[in-house]
C-alpha positions in Angstrom: -14.3 -24.9 3.0 -13.3 -26.2 6.5 -15.2 -25.3 9.1 -13.1 -23.4 10.8 -12.9 -21.3 8.0 -16.5 -21.2 8.0 -16.7 -19.9 11.6 -14.3 -17.1 10.9 -16.3 -16.1 7.8 -19.8 -16.0 10.1 -18.0 -14.1 12.7 -16.4 -11.3 10.4 -20.0 -11.2 8.6 -21.8 -10.7 12.3 -18.8 -8.3 13.2 -19.4 -6.3 9.9 -23.0 -6.2 10.6 -22.7 -5.3 14.0 -21.1 -2.3 12.8 -23.2 -1.5 9.9 -25.9 -1.5 12.6 -24.3 1.0 15.3 -23.4 3.6 11.7 -27.2 3.3 10.8 -29.1 3.1 14.0 -28.7 6.9 15.1 -30.2 7.8 11.4 -33.1 5.3 12.0 -33.7 6.8 15.6 -33.6 10.9 14.2 -35.9 9.4 11.0 -38.1 8.0 13.9 -38.1 10.7 16.1 -39.1 13.3 13.2 -42.2 11.5 12.6 -43.3 11.2 16.7 -44.9 14.2 18.4 -45.1 12.3 21.8 -46.0 8.3 22.4 -49.1 8.0 20.9 -49.2 9.6 18.1 -47.2 10.2 14.6 -47.6 13.2 12.8 -45.5 15.6 10.4 -45.3 18.5 12.9 -41.5 18.8 12.4 -41.4 19.0 8.8 -44.2 21.4 8.6 -42.1 23.4 11.0 -39.0 23.1 8.6 -40.8 24.3 5.4 -43.4 26.6 6.8 -43.7 27.5 10.3 -40.6 28.2 11.5 -38.4 29.6 8.5 -35.2 29.8 10.4 -34.6 25.7 9.6 -35.3 26.8 5.5 -33.2 29.6 5.6 -30.2 27.7 6.8 -30.9 24.8 4.3 -31.0 27.3 1.5 -27.4 29.1 2.9 -25.9 25.8 2.7 -27.4 24.7 -0.5 -25.7 28.2 -2.2 -22.5 27.9 -0.3 -21.7 24.1 -1.2 -23.5 24.2 -4.7 -21.6 27.5 -5.4 -18.1 26.1 -4.2 -18.3 22.6 -5.5 -19.5 23.9 -8.8 -16.5 26.8 -9.1 -14.0 24.1 -8.1 -14.6 22.0 -10.8 -14.2 25.0 -13.3 -11.3 26.2 -11.7 -9.7 22.8 -11.5 -10.9 22.0 -15.2 -8.2 24.7 -17.1 -5.7 24.3 -14.1 -5.6 20.9 -14.3 -4.7 21.1 -18.1 -2.0 23.3 -17.2 -0.5 21.3 -15.1 -0.7 18.1 -17.0 -0.4 19.3 -20.4 1.6 23.0 -20.7 5.2 23.2 -19.9 6.8 25.8 -18.4 9.7 26.6 -15.9 8.6 25.7 -12.0 5.4 23.5 -13.1 6.3 20.9 -11.2 7.5 22.9 -7.9 4.1 24.8 -8.4 2.3 21.8 -8.2 3.9 20.3 -5.2 3.0 23.2 -3.6 -0.6 22.3 -4.5 -0.2 19.1 -3.2 1.4 20.8 0.4 -2.2 22.7 0.9 -3.9 20.3 0.5 -2.0 18.0 3.0 -2.4 20.8 5.6 -5.0 20.8 8.3 -7.8 23.0 7.3 -7.4 24.7 10.7 -3.8 25.8 9.2 -5.6 27.8 6.7 -8.5 29.1 8.8 -6.6 32.2 10.4 -5.1 33.0 6.9 -8.9 32.6 5.1 -10.2 35.0 8.3 -7.5 37.7 7.7 -8.3 37.7 3.8 -11.8 37.9 4.4 -11.4 40.9 6.6 -9.3 42.9 4.4 -11.5 42.2 1.3 -15.0 43.0 3.3 -16.0 39.6 2.3 -16.2 38.8 6.4 -19.6 37.3 7.4 -20.7 36.8 3.5 -21.2 33.8 1.9 -18.6 34.4 -0.3 -16.3 34.2 2.6 -16.7 30.7 2.3 -17.1 30.3 -1.3 -14.0 31.4 -2.6 -11.8 29.2 -0.7 -13.8 26.5 -1.9 -13.8 27.0 -5.6 -9.9 27.0 -5.1 -9.7 24.1 -3.1 -6.2 22.2 -4.1 -7.8 18.8 -4.0 -10.2 19.2 -7.3 -6.6 20.0 -9.3 -4.8 17.5 -7.9 -7.3 15.0 -8.8 -8.3 16.4 -12.3 -4.4 16.6 -13.2 -3.9 12.9 -12.7 -6.6 12.1 -14.4 -5.9 14.9 -17.4 -2.4 13.2 -17.6 -3.9 10.1 -18.7 -5.0 11.7 -22.0 -2.9 10.7 -24.9 -1.1 14.3 -26.3 -1.8 13.1 -29.8 -5.6 14.1 -29.1 -4.4 17.5 -28.5 -1.6 18.0 -30.6 -4.6 16.7 -33.5 -6.7 19.7 -32.3 -4.1 21.9 -32.4 -4.3 21.4 -36.4 -8.0 22.4 -36.2 -7.8 25.7 -33.8 -5.1 27.2 -31.9 -7.7 27.9 -29.2 -6.8 26.8 -25.9 -10.2 27.3 -24.4 -11.8 25.4 -27.3 -9.5 22.2 -26.9 -10.5 22.2 -23.2 -14.1 22.8 -23.4 -14.1 20.0 -26.5 -11.5 17.9 -26.3 -10.3 17.8 -22.6 -13.7 18.2 -20.9 -15.5 15.1 -22.8 -12.3 12.5 -21.5 -12.6 13.7 -17.9 -16.3 14.2 -17.7 -16.6 11.4 -15.0 -13.6 12.5 -13.0 -15.0 16.0 -12.8 -18.4 14.7 -11.7 -16.6 13.3 -9.0 -14.8 16.1 -8.1 -18.2 18.1 -7.5 -19.9 15.5 -5.2 -17.1 14.9 -2.9 -16.3 18.9 -2.6 -20.5 19.5 -2.4 -20.1 16.9 0.4 -17.4 18.3 2.1 -18.9 22.0 2.3 -22.3 20.6 3.0 -20.8 19.3 6.6 -18.6 22.1 7.3 -18.7 23.6 10.9 -15.8 25.3 11.8 -15.0 27.4 8.9 -18.4 29.1 9.2 -18.1 30.0 13.0 -14.9 31.3 12.3 -16.0 33.4 8.9 -19.5 34.6 9.7 -20.7 35.6 13.0 -24.7 37.0 11.7 -26.4 33.7 12.7 -29.1 33.9 10.0 -26.1 33.6 7.7 -25.1 30.2 9.1 -25.7 27.0 6.9 -27.7 24.2 8.2 -24.6 22.2 9.5 -24.0 24.7 11.9 -27.8 25.4 13.0 -28.5 22.1 13.5 -26.6 21.1 16.8 -28.1 24.6 18.4 -32.1 23.1 17.3 -31.3 19.7 18.5 -30.1 21.2 21.8 -34.0 22.9 22.2 -35.7 19.4 21.6 -37.3 21.1 18.9 -39.3 18.3 16.6 -38.1 20.4 13.5 -34.7 19.8 14.5 -35.3 16.0 14.0 -36.9 16.8 10.6 -33.9 19.4 9.9 -31.3 16.1 10.2 -33.3 13.7 8.2 -33.7 16.9 5.2 -30.0 17.4 6.3 -28.9 13.8 4.7 -31.3 14.0 1.7 -28.8 16.1 -0.7 -25.6 14.0 -0.2 -27.5 10.5 -0.3 -29.2 11.6 -3.4 -25.9 13.1 -5.0 -24.0 9.5 -4.1 -27.0 7.3 -5.6 -27.2 9.0 -9.0 -23.6 9.4 -9.8 -22.2 6.2 -7.7 -20.6 5.0 -10.7 -19.0 8.4 -11.5 -17.8 8.4 -8.2 -16.3 5.2 -8.2 -14.7 5.6 -12.1 -13.5 8.9 -11.1 -11.4 7.7 -8.1 -10.3 4.2 -9.3 -11.2 4.1 -13.2 -8.5 6.1 -14.5 -5.0 4.7 -14.6 -4.0 7.5 -13.2 0.0 8.8 -13.2 
């Protein structure tokens, strides 16, 4: 390695290290602030406030878990069956319908917020968790990704299964599901993370403050300089972080491990 190239590698390494520190520093600061009551002592007041003394924090956390968990699991179920139809069932207009899915997926979420608001009002779902969960269950991204994965499954496996059973449900659950399990986990984790961090949707589709998820309540808590707010911020990071740690390989395989068509 020439001295010039070695110098460039050192500069690049330092640059990337600086970016990493800038990204991680707010998290470290927030974590430190959640344990510090004043300049002279460290305690767990913020965490006791979150878990016991101020239930609004814990209630918001439960709201987030309910919305993100239900929406992500529901979207995986819908995507599993819809992807089989788009990938393996031939019918008139299949490609057009699939392209419409892609168009909706590429739209900024602000474009679909007004229709969601109108539908939630007419279906009497406004200001309920269902107003957030139902759109999440039918997220186009999950169907799009699973469709590309199901296309990689050889047709002869499905044809062989047809000799044993005529039930499409059994074919999907016993043949397709084991083949796309990694991609399905990837879809669940990505959708969970997106709904865990949402802010605009609850503000538009809900008005009762006690029903807000933690992602909406944290800015309000931080503005009060409350010890529980910093603790809530740290706890808010934990579920997506744990999901990534446990399913890191599945996420990588789901996005890059298949020879997608």
